[in-house]
mmCIF file of the N, C-alpha and C atoms, coordinates in Angstrom:
data_MODEL
# 
_entry.id   MODEL 
# 
loop_
_atom_site.group_PDB 
_atom_site.id 
_atom_site.type_symbol 
_atom_site.label_atom_id 
_atom_site.label_alt_id 
_atom_site.label_comp_id 
_atom_site.label_asym_id 
_atom_site.label_entity_id 
_atom_site.label_seq_id 
_atom_site.pdbx_PDB_ins_code 
_atom_site.Cartn_x 
_atom_site.Cartn_y 
_atom_site.Cartn_z 
_atom_site.occupancy 
_atom_site.B_iso_or_equiv 
_atom_site.pdbx_formal_charge 
_atom_site.auth_seq_id 
_atom_site.auth_comp_id 
_atom_site.auth_asym_id 
_atom_site.auth_atom_id 
_atom_site.pdbx_PDB_model_num 
ATOM 1   N N  . MET A 1 1  ? -3.146 8.793   48.638 1.00 0.00 ? 1  MET A N  1 
ATOM 2   C CA . MET A 1 1  ? -2.665 7.618   47.946 1.00 0.00 ? 1  MET A CA 1 
ATOM 3   C C  . MET A 1 1  ? -3.682 7.297   46.722 1.00 0.00 ? 1  MET A C  1 
ATOM 4   N N  . THR A 1 2  ? -3.025 7.045   45.537 1.00 0.00 ? 2  THR A N  1 
ATOM 5   C CA . THR A 1 2  ? -3.953 6.727   44.389 1.00 0.00 ? 2  THR A CA 1 
ATOM 6   C C  . THR A 1 2  ? -3.918 5.060   44.235 1.00 0.00 ? 2  THR A C  1 
ATOM 7   N N  . ARG A 1 3  ? -5.168 4.774   44.211 1.00 0.00 ? 3  ARG A N  1 
ATOM 8   C CA . ARG A 1 3  ? -5.374 3.372   44.007 1.00 0.00 ? 3  ARG A CA 1 
ATOM 9   C C  . ARG A 1 3  ? -4.926 2.702   42.708 1.00 0.00 ? 3  ARG A C  1 
ATOM 10  N N  . ARG A 1 4  ? -4.460 1.730   42.514 1.00 0.00 ? 4  ARG A N  1 
ATOM 11  C CA . ARG A 1 4  ? -4.004 1.101   41.108 1.00 0.00 ? 4  ARG A CA 1 
ATOM 12  C C  . ARG A 1 4  ? -5.324 0.435   40.606 1.00 0.00 ? 4  ARG A C  1 
ATOM 13  N N  . ALA A 1 5  ? -5.633 0.326   39.367 1.00 0.00 ? 5  ALA A N  1 
ATOM 14  C CA . ALA A 1 5  ? -6.577 -0.290  38.649 1.00 0.00 ? 5  ALA A CA 1 
ATOM 15  C C  . ALA A 1 5  ? -5.984 -1.853  38.685 1.00 0.00 ? 5  ALA A C  1 
ATOM 16  N N  . THR A 1 6  ? -6.914 -2.677  38.808 1.00 0.00 ? 6  THR A N  1 
ATOM 17  C CA . THR A 1 6  ? -6.692 -4.074  38.810 1.00 0.00 ? 6  THR A CA 1 
ATOM 18  C C  . THR A 1 6  ? -6.543 -4.538  37.541 1.00 0.00 ? 6  THR A C  1 
ATOM 19  N N  . VAL A 1 7  ? -5.749 -5.451  37.287 1.00 0.00 ? 7  VAL A N  1 
ATOM 20  C CA . VAL A 1 7  ? -5.618 -6.355  36.028 1.00 0.00 ? 7  VAL A CA 1 
ATOM 21  C C  . VAL A 1 7  ? -6.041 -7.823  36.291 1.00 0.00 ? 7  VAL A C  1 
ATOM 22  N N  . ARG A 1 8  ? -6.906 -8.098  35.468 1.00 0.00 ? 8  ARG A N  1 
ATOM 23  C CA . ARG A 1 8  ? -7.242 -9.448  35.451 1.00 0.00 ? 8  ARG A CA 1 
ATOM 24  C C  . ARG A 1 8  ? -6.488 -10.223 34.678 1.00 0.00 ? 8  ARG A C  1 
ATOM 25  N N  . ALA A 1 9  ? -6.454 -11.820 35.302 1.00 0.00 ? 9  ALA A N  1 
ATOM 26  C CA . ALA A 1 9  ? -5.508 -12.693 34.444 1.00 0.00 ? 9  ALA A CA 1 
ATOM 27  C C  . ALA A 1 9  ? -6.217 -12.884 33.048 1.00 0.00 ? 9  ALA A C  1 
ATOM 28  N N  . THR A 1 10 ? -7.506 -12.763 32.951 1.00 0.00 ? 10 THR A N  1 
ATOM 29  C CA . THR A 1 10 ? -7.978 -13.147 31.536 1.00 0.00 ? 10 THR A CA 1 
ATOM 30  C C  . THR A 1 10 ? -7.572 -11.966 30.529 1.00 0.00 ? 10 THR A C  1 
ATOM 31  N N  . ASP A 1 11 ? -7.361 -10.598 31.258 1.00 0.00 ? 11 ASP A N  1 
ATOM 32  C CA . ASP A 1 11 ? -7.033 -9.458  30.301 1.00 0.00 ? 11 ASP A CA 1 
ATOM 33  C C  . ASP A 1 11 ? -5.433 -9.885  29.974 1.00 0.00 ? 11 ASP A C  1 
ATOM 34  N N  . LEU A 1 12 ? -4.578 -10.315 30.652 1.00 0.00 ? 12 LEU A N  1 
ATOM 35  C CA . LEU A 1 12 ? -3.327 -10.698 30.310 1.00 0.00 ? 12 LEU A CA 1 
ATOM 36  C C  . LEU A 1 12 ? -3.120 -11.748 29.547 1.00 0.00 ? 12 LEU A C  1 
ATOM 37  N N  . ASP A 1 13 ? -3.933 -12.799 29.765 1.00 0.00 ? 13 ASP A N  1 
ATOM 38  C CA . ASP A 1 13 ? -3.832 -14.030 28.774 1.00 0.00 ? 13 ASP A CA 1 
ATOM 39  C C  . ASP A 1 13 ? -4.118 -13.370 27.316 1.00 0.00 ? 13 ASP A C  1 
ATOM 40  N N  . ARG A 1 14 ? -5.302 -12.589 27.201 1.00 0.00 ? 14 ARG A N  1 
ATOM 41  C CA . ARG A 1 14 ? -5.699 -12.050 25.984 1.00 0.00 ? 14 ARG A CA 1 
ATOM 42  C C  . ARG A 1 14 ? -4.403 -11.109 25.241 1.00 0.00 ? 14 ARG A C  1 
ATOM 43  N N  . LEU A 1 15 ? -4.026 -10.389 26.160 1.00 0.00 ? 15 LEU A N  1 
ATOM 44  C CA . LEU A 1 15 ? -2.754 -9.392  25.486 1.00 0.00 ? 15 LEU A CA 1 
ATOM 45  C C  . LEU A 1 15 ? -1.644 -10.451 25.069 1.00 0.00 ? 15 LEU A C  1 
ATOM 46  N N  . GLY A 1 16 ? -1.268 -11.245 25.971 1.00 0.00 ? 16 GLY A N  1 
ATOM 47  C CA . GLY A 1 16 ? -0.468 -12.385 25.573 1.00 0.00 ? 16 GLY A CA 1 
ATOM 48  C C  . GLY A 1 16 ? -0.467 -12.972 24.184 1.00 0.00 ? 16 GLY A C  1 
ATOM 49  N N  . LYS A 1 17 ? -1.752 -13.547 24.090 1.00 0.00 ? 17 LYS A N  1 
ATOM 50  C CA . LYS A 1 17 ? -2.222 -14.088 22.798 1.00 0.00 ? 17 LYS A CA 1 
ATOM 51  C C  . LYS A 1 17 ? -1.984 -13.103 21.679 1.00 0.00 ? 17 LYS A C  1 
ATOM 52  N N  . TRP A 1 18 ? -2.492 -12.038 21.847 1.00 0.00 ? 18 TRP A N  1 
ATOM 53  C CA . TRP A 1 18 ? -2.504 -10.783 20.755 1.00 0.00 ? 18 TRP A CA 1 
ATOM 54  C C  . TRP A 1 18 ? -1.079 -10.500 20.434 1.00 0.00 ? 18 TRP A C  1 
ATOM 55  N N  . ALA A 1 19 ? -0.097 -10.409 21.317 1.00 0.00 ? 19 ALA A N  1 
ATOM 56  C CA . ALA A 1 19 ? 1.443  -10.122 21.172 1.00 0.00 ? 19 ALA A CA 1 
ATOM 57  C C  . ALA A 1 19 ? 1.916  -11.274 20.538 1.00 0.00 ? 19 ALA A C  1 
ATOM 58  N N  . GLU A 1 20 ? 1.621  -12.574 20.973 1.00 0.00 ? 20 GLU A N  1 
ATOM 59  C CA . GLU A 1 20 ? 2.187  -13.651 20.289 1.00 0.00 ? 20 GLU A CA 1 
ATOM 60  C C  . GLU A 1 20 ? 1.867  -13.845 18.957 1.00 0.00 ? 20 GLU A C  1 
ATOM 61  N N  . ALA A 1 21 ? 0.681  -13.493 18.493 1.00 0.00 ? 21 ALA A N  1 
ATOM 62  C CA . ALA A 1 21 ? 0.032  -13.626 17.034 1.00 0.00 ? 21 ALA A CA 1 
ATOM 63  C C  . ALA A 1 21 ? 1.058  -12.671 16.227 1.00 0.00 ? 21 ALA A C  1 
ATOM 64  N N  . ARG A 1 22 ? 1.654  -11.694 16.725 1.00 0.00 ? 22 ARG A N  1 
ATOM 65  C CA . ARG A 1 22 ? 2.331  -10.631 15.969 1.00 0.00 ? 22 ARG A CA 1 
ATOM 66  C C  . ARG A 1 22 ? 3.871  -10.965 16.088 1.00 0.00 ? 22 ARG A C  1 
ATOM 67  N N  . GLY A 1 23 ? 4.224  -11.824 16.731 1.00 0.00 ? 23 GLY A N  1 
ATOM 68  C CA . GLY A 1 23 ? 5.728  -12.017 16.896 1.00 0.00 ? 23 GLY A CA 1 
ATOM 69  C C  . GLY A 1 23 ? 6.182  -11.082 18.018 1.00 0.00 ? 23 GLY A C  1 
ATOM 70  N N  . LEU A 1 24 ? 5.524  -10.535 19.011 1.00 0.00 ? 24 LEU A N  1 
ATOM 71  C CA . LEU A 1 24 ? 6.145  -9.761  19.927 1.00 0.00 ? 24 LEU A CA 1 
ATOM 72  C C  . LEU A 1 24 ? 6.416  -10.657 21.163 1.00 0.00 ? 24 LEU A C  1 
ATOM 73  N N  . LYS A 1 25 ? 7.294  -10.373 21.746 1.00 0.00 ? 25 LYS A N  1 
ATOM 74  C CA . LYS A 1 25 ? 7.578  -10.964 23.009 1.00 0.00 ? 25 LYS A CA 1 
ATOM 75  C C  . LYS A 1 25 ? 7.785  -9.829  24.263 1.00 0.00 ? 25 LYS A C  1 
ATOM 76  N N  . PRO A 1 26 ? 7.077  -9.903  25.148 1.00 0.00 ? 26 PRO A N  1 
ATOM 77  C CA . PRO A 1 26 ? 7.239  -9.044  26.350 1.00 0.00 ? 26 PRO A CA 1 
ATOM 78  C C  . PRO A 1 26 ? 8.476  -8.936  27.011 1.00 0.00 ? 26 PRO A C  1 
ATOM 79  N N  . VAL A 1 27 ? 8.997  -7.934  27.381 1.00 0.00 ? 27 VAL A N  1 
ATOM 80  C CA . VAL A 1 27 ? 10.383 -7.764  28.154 1.00 0.00 ? 27 VAL A CA 1 
ATOM 81  C C  . VAL A 1 27 ? 10.158 -7.068  29.469 1.00 0.00 ? 27 VAL A C  1 
ATOM 82  N N  . ALA A 1 28 ? 9.224  -6.176  29.514 1.00 0.00 ? 28 ALA A N  1 
ATOM 83  C CA . ALA A 1 28 ? 8.991  -5.516  30.879 1.00 0.00 ? 28 ALA A CA 1 
ATOM 84  C C  . ALA A 1 28 ? 7.681  -4.815  30.941 1.00 0.00 ? 28 ALA A C  1 
ATOM 85  N N  . ALA A 1 29 ? 7.255  -4.387  32.070 1.00 0.00 ? 29 ALA A N  1 
ATOM 86  C CA . ALA A 1 29 ? 5.811  -3.769  32.177 1.00 0.00 ? 29 ALA A CA 1 
ATOM 87  C C  . ALA A 1 29 ? 6.262  -2.696  33.446 1.00 0.00 ? 29 ALA A C  1 
ATOM 88  N N  . ASP A 1 30 ? 5.620  -1.457  33.164 1.00 0.00 ? 30 ASP A N  1 
ATOM 89  C CA . ASP A 1 30 ? 5.946  -0.611  34.180 1.00 0.00 ? 30 ASP A CA 1 
ATOM 90  C C  . ASP A 1 30 ? 4.521  -0.077  34.693 1.00 0.00 ? 30 ASP A C  1 
ATOM 91  N N  . ALA A 1 31 ? 4.305  0.090   36.076 1.00 0.00 ? 31 ALA A N  1 
ATOM 92  C CA . ALA A 1 31 ? 3.251  0.596   36.575 1.00 0.00 ? 31 ALA A CA 1 
ATOM 93  C C  . ALA A 1 31 ? 3.354  2.272   36.540 1.00 0.00 ? 31 ALA A C  1 
ATOM 94  N N  . LEU A 1 32 ? 2.386  2.983   36.035 1.00 0.00 ? 32 LEU A N  1 
ATOM 95  C CA . LEU A 1 32 ? 2.492  4.467   36.019 1.00 0.00 ? 32 LEU A CA 1 
ATOM 96  C C  . LEU A 1 32 ? 1.588  5.180   36.824 1.00 0.00 ? 32 LEU A C  1 
ATOM 97  N N  . PRO A 1 33 ? 1.774  6.228   37.226 1.00 0.00 ? 33 PRO A N  1 
ATOM 98  C CA . PRO A 1 33 ? 0.884  7.149   37.983 1.00 0.00 ? 33 PRO A CA 1 
ATOM 99  C C  . PRO A 1 33 ? -0.532 7.022   37.531 1.00 0.00 ? 33 PRO A C  1 
ATOM 100 N N  . GLY A 1 34 ? -1.401 6.951   38.216 1.00 0.00 ? 34 GLY A N  1 
ATOM 101 C CA . GLY A 1 34 ? -2.666 7.201   37.841 1.00 0.00 ? 34 GLY A CA 1 
ATOM 102 C C  . GLY A 1 34 ? -3.445 5.848   37.338 1.00 0.00 ? 34 GLY A C  1 
ATOM 103 N N  . GLY A 1 35 ? -2.673 4.667   37.816 1.00 0.00 ? 35 GLY A N  1 
ATOM 104 C CA . GLY A 1 35 ? -3.295 3.380   37.458 1.00 0.00 ? 35 GLY A CA 1 
ATOM 105 C C  . GLY A 1 35 ? -2.907 2.606   36.187 1.00 0.00 ? 35 GLY A C  1 
ATOM 106 N N  . ALA A 1 36 ? -2.290 3.571   35.253 1.00 0.00 ? 36 ALA A N  1 
ATOM 107 C CA . ALA A 1 36 ? -1.972 2.867   33.808 1.00 0.00 ? 36 ALA A CA 1 
ATOM 108 C C  . ALA A 1 36 ? -0.736 2.010   33.852 1.00 0.00 ? 36 ALA A C  1 
ATOM 109 N N  . TYR A 1 37 ? -0.677 1.173   32.981 1.00 0.00 ? 37 TYR A N  1 
ATOM 110 C CA . TYR A 1 37 ? 0.615  0.351   32.685 1.00 0.00 ? 37 TYR A CA 1 
ATOM 111 C C  . TYR A 1 37 ? 1.131  0.251   31.315 1.00 0.00 ? 37 TYR A C  1 
ATOM 112 N N  . ARG A 1 38 ? 2.403  0.576   31.314 1.00 0.00 ? 38 ARG A N  1 
ATOM 113 C CA . ARG A 1 38 ? 3.354  0.459   30.188 1.00 0.00 ? 38 ARG A CA 1 
ATOM 114 C C  . ARG A 1 38 ? 3.936  -0.802  30.024 1.00 0.00 ? 38 ARG A C  1 
ATOM 115 N N  . LEU A 1 39 ? 3.794  -1.419  28.701 1.00 0.00 ? 39 LEU A N  1 
ATOM 116 C CA . LEU A 1 39 ? 4.433  -2.638  28.462 1.00 0.00 ? 39 LEU A CA 1 
ATOM 117 C C  . LEU A 1 39 ? 5.261  -2.428  27.326 1.00 0.00 ? 39 LEU A C  1 
ATOM 118 N N  . HIS A 1 40 ? 6.317  -3.123  27.595 1.00 0.00 ? 40 HIS A N  1 
ATOM 119 C CA . HIS A 1 40 ? 7.622  -3.001  26.577 1.00 0.00 ? 40 HIS A CA 1 
ATOM 120 C C  . HIS A 1 40 ? 7.748  -4.575  25.944 1.00 0.00 ? 40 HIS A C  1 
ATOM 121 N N  . PHE A 1 41 ? 7.834  -4.371  24.627 1.00 0.00 ? 41 PHE A N  1 
ATOM 122 C CA . PHE A 1 41 ? 7.778  -5.592  23.803 1.00 0.00 ? 41 PHE A CA 1 
ATOM 123 C C  . PHE A 1 41 ? 9.039  -5.550  22.812 1.00 0.00 ? 41 PHE A C  1 
ATOM 124 N N  . THR A 1 42 ? 9.752  -6.804  22.397 1.00 0.00 ? 42 THR A N  1 
ATOM 125 C CA . THR A 1 42 ? 10.898 -6.699  21.398 1.00 0.00 ? 42 THR A CA 1 
ATOM 126 C C  . THR A 1 42 ? 9.965  -6.918  20.115 1.00 0.00 ? 42 THR A C  1 
ATOM 127 N N  . ALA A 1 43 ? 10.572 -6.267  19.093 1.00 0.00 ? 43 ALA A N  1 
ATOM 128 C CA . ALA A 1 43 ? 9.919  -6.368  17.711 1.00 0.00 ? 43 ALA A CA 1 
ATOM 129 C C  . ALA A 1 43 ? 10.408 -7.679  17.027 1.00 0.00 ? 43 ALA A C  1 
ATOM 130 N N  . PRO A 1 44 ? 9.526  -8.206  16.414 1.00 0.00 ? 44 PRO A N  1 
ATOM 131 C CA . PRO A 1 44 ? 10.005 -9.461  15.627 1.00 0.00 ? 44 PRO A CA 1 
ATOM 132 C C  . PRO A 1 44 ? 11.254 -9.107  14.806 1.00 0.00 ? 44 PRO A C  1 
ATOM 133 N N  . SER A 1 45 ? 12.106 -10.195 14.580 1.00 0.00 ? 45 SER A N  1 
ATOM 134 C CA . SER A 1 45 ? 13.465 -9.932  13.722 1.00 0.00 ? 45 SER A CA 1 
ATOM 135 C C  . SER A 1 45 ? 12.975 -10.144 12.246 1.00 0.00 ? 45 SER A C  1 
ATOM 136 N N  . GLY A 1 46 ? 12.028 -10.917 12.081 1.00 0.00 ? 46 GLY A N  1 
ATOM 137 C CA . GLY A 1 46 ? 11.977 -11.358 10.713 1.00 0.00 ? 46 GLY A CA 1 
ATOM 138 C C  . GLY A 1 46 ? 12.544 -12.579 10.149 1.00 0.00 ? 46 GLY A C  1 
ATOM 139 N N  . VAL A 1 47 ? 13.776 -12.885 10.983 1.00 0.00 ? 47 VAL A N  1 
ATOM 140 C CA . VAL A 1 47 ? 14.593 -13.911 10.583 1.00 0.00 ? 47 VAL A CA 1 
ATOM 141 C C  . VAL A 1 47 ? 14.729 -14.896 11.736 1.00 0.00 ? 47 VAL A C  1 
ATOM 142 N N  . PRO A 1 48 ? 14.281 -16.252 11.724 1.00 0.00 ? 48 PRO A N  1 
ATOM 143 C CA . PRO A 1 48 ? 14.401 -17.081 12.760 1.00 0.00 ? 48 PRO A CA 1 
ATOM 144 C C  . PRO A 1 48 ? 15.697 -17.165 13.516 1.00 0.00 ? 48 PRO A C  1 
ATOM 145 N N  . SER A 1 49 ? 15.742 -17.245 14.767 1.00 0.00 ? 49 SER A N  1 
ATOM 146 C CA . SER A 1 49 ? 17.182 -17.250 15.564 1.00 0.00 ? 49 SER A CA 1 
ATOM 147 C C  . SER A 1 49 ? 17.949 -18.436 15.127 1.00 0.00 ? 49 SER A C  1 
ATOM 148 N N  . ASP A 1 50 ? 17.421 -19.479 14.609 1.00 0.00 ? 50 ASP A N  1 
ATOM 149 C CA . ASP A 1 50 ? 18.455 -20.664 14.078 1.00 0.00 ? 50 ASP A CA 1 
ATOM 150 C C  . ASP A 1 50 ? 18.726 -20.612 12.737 1.00 0.00 ? 50 ASP A C  1 
ATOM 151 N N  . ALA A 1 51 ? 18.284 -19.495 11.852 1.00 0.00 ? 51 ALA A N  1 
ATOM 152 C CA . ALA A 1 51 ? 18.563 -19.471 10.478 1.00 0.00 ? 51 ALA A CA 1 
ATOM 153 C C  . ALA A 1 51 ? 20.131 -19.410 10.219 1.00 0.00 ? 51 ALA A C  1 
ATOM 154 N N  . THR A 1 52 ? 20.363 -20.006 9.024  1.00 0.00 ? 52 THR A N  1 
ATOM 155 C CA . THR A 1 52 ? 21.862 -20.122 8.749  1.00 0.00 ? 52 THR A CA 1 
ATOM 156 C C  . THR A 1 52 ? 22.215 -18.822 7.981  1.00 0.00 ? 52 THR A C  1 
ATOM 157 N N  . ALA A 1 53 ? 23.391 -18.394 7.885  1.00 0.00 ? 53 ALA A N  1 
ATOM 158 C CA . ALA A 1 53 ? 23.959 -17.256 7.154  1.00 0.00 ? 53 ALA A CA 1 
ATOM 159 C C  . ALA A 1 53 ? 23.323 -17.242 5.951  1.00 0.00 ? 53 ALA A C  1 
ATOM 160 N N  . GLU A 1 54 ? 23.273 -18.254 5.156  1.00 0.00 ? 54 GLU A N  1 
ATOM 161 C CA . GLU A 1 54 ? 22.737 -18.167 3.599  1.00 0.00 ? 54 GLU A CA 1 
ATOM 162 C C  . GLU A 1 54 ? 21.093 -17.748 3.728  1.00 0.00 ? 54 GLU A C  1 
ATOM 163 N N  . GLU A 1 55 ? 20.351 -18.267 4.781  1.00 0.00 ? 55 GLU A N  1 
ATOM 164 C CA . GLU A 1 55 ? 19.082 -17.849 4.941  1.00 0.00 ? 55 GLU A CA 1 
ATOM 165 C C  . GLU A 1 55 ? 18.864 -16.290 5.097  1.00 0.00 ? 55 GLU A C  1 
ATOM 166 N N  . GLU A 1 56 ? 19.767 -15.944 6.275  1.00 0.00 ? 56 GLU A N  1 
ATOM 167 C CA . GLU A 1 56 ? 19.726 -14.582 6.483  1.00 0.00 ? 56 GLU A CA 1 
ATOM 168 C C  . GLU A 1 56 ? 20.079 -13.714 5.307  1.00 0.00 ? 56 GLU A C  1 
ATOM 169 N N  . ARG A 1 57 ? 21.003 -14.061 4.319  1.00 0.00 ? 57 ARG A N  1 
ATOM 170 C CA . ARG A 1 57 ? 21.314 -13.048 3.142  1.00 0.00 ? 57 ARG A CA 1 
ATOM 171 C C  . ARG A 1 57 ? 20.017 -13.238 2.396  1.00 0.00 ? 57 ARG A C  1 
ATOM 172 N N  . ALA A 1 58 ? 19.447 -14.327 2.139  1.00 0.00 ? 58 ALA A N  1 
ATOM 173 C CA . ALA A 1 58 ? 18.227 -14.506 1.266  1.00 0.00 ? 58 ALA A CA 1 
ATOM 174 C C  . ALA A 1 58 ? 17.350 -13.741 1.880  1.00 0.00 ? 58 ALA A C  1 
ATOM 175 N N  . TRP A 1 59 ? 16.969 -13.498 3.107  1.00 0.00 ? 59 TRP A N  1 
ATOM 176 C CA . TRP A 1 59 ? 15.963 -12.802 3.676  1.00 0.00 ? 59 TRP A CA 1 
ATOM 177 C C  . TRP A 1 59 ? 16.143 -11.193 3.389  1.00 0.00 ? 59 TRP A C  1 
ATOM 178 N N  . ASP A 1 60 ? 17.478 -10.919 3.599  1.00 0.00 ? 60 ASP A N  1 
ATOM 179 C CA . ASP A 1 60 ? 17.802 -9.464  3.483  1.00 0.00 ? 60 ASP A CA 1 
ATOM 180 C C  . ASP A 1 60 ? 17.610 -9.088  1.889  1.00 0.00 ? 60 ASP A C  1 
ATOM 181 N N  . GLU A 1 61 ? 18.129 -10.008 1.037  1.00 0.00 ? 61 GLU A N  1 
ATOM 182 C CA . GLU A 1 61 ? 17.896 -9.608  -0.407 1.00 0.00 ? 61 GLU A CA 1 
ATOM 183 C C  . GLU A 1 61 ? 16.373 -9.470  -0.765 1.00 0.00 ? 61 GLU A C  1 
ATOM 184 N N  . ALA A 1 62 ? 15.721 -10.177 -0.103 1.00 0.00 ? 62 ALA A N  1 
ATOM 185 C CA . ALA A 1 62 ? 14.196 -10.152 -0.485 1.00 0.00 ? 62 ALA A CA 1 
ATOM 186 C C  . ALA A 1 62 ? 13.447 -8.839  0.089  1.00 0.00 ? 62 ALA A C  1 
ATOM 187 N N  . LEU A 1 63 ? 13.966 -8.218  1.072  1.00 0.00 ? 63 LEU A N  1 
ATOM 188 C CA . LEU A 1 63 ? 13.617 -6.961  1.713  1.00 0.00 ? 63 LEU A CA 1 
ATOM 189 C C  . LEU A 1 63 ? 13.802 -5.884  0.745  1.00 0.00 ? 63 LEU A C  1 
ATOM 190 N N  . ASP A 1 64 ? 14.827 -6.175  -0.140 1.00 0.00 ? 64 ASP A N  1 
ATOM 191 C CA . ASP A 1 64 ? 15.306 -4.822  -1.037 1.00 0.00 ? 64 ASP A CA 1 
ATOM 192 C C  . ASP A 1 64 ? 14.609 -4.645  -2.145 1.00 0.00 ? 64 ASP A C  1 
# 
């Protein structure tokens, strides 16, 4: 049986702050063989969820 590596709470806090600063939201984590972990994040949309249709169009035009 393979022993999993331990993850400290401070490591998770540091990762959470790093992700939050980049607009990433964690959605899942997988424990992989050999003690590795794979984290899944949602990508930032660039448009706030409460944006109006007009603000969304302006955002899209600015990207072109």
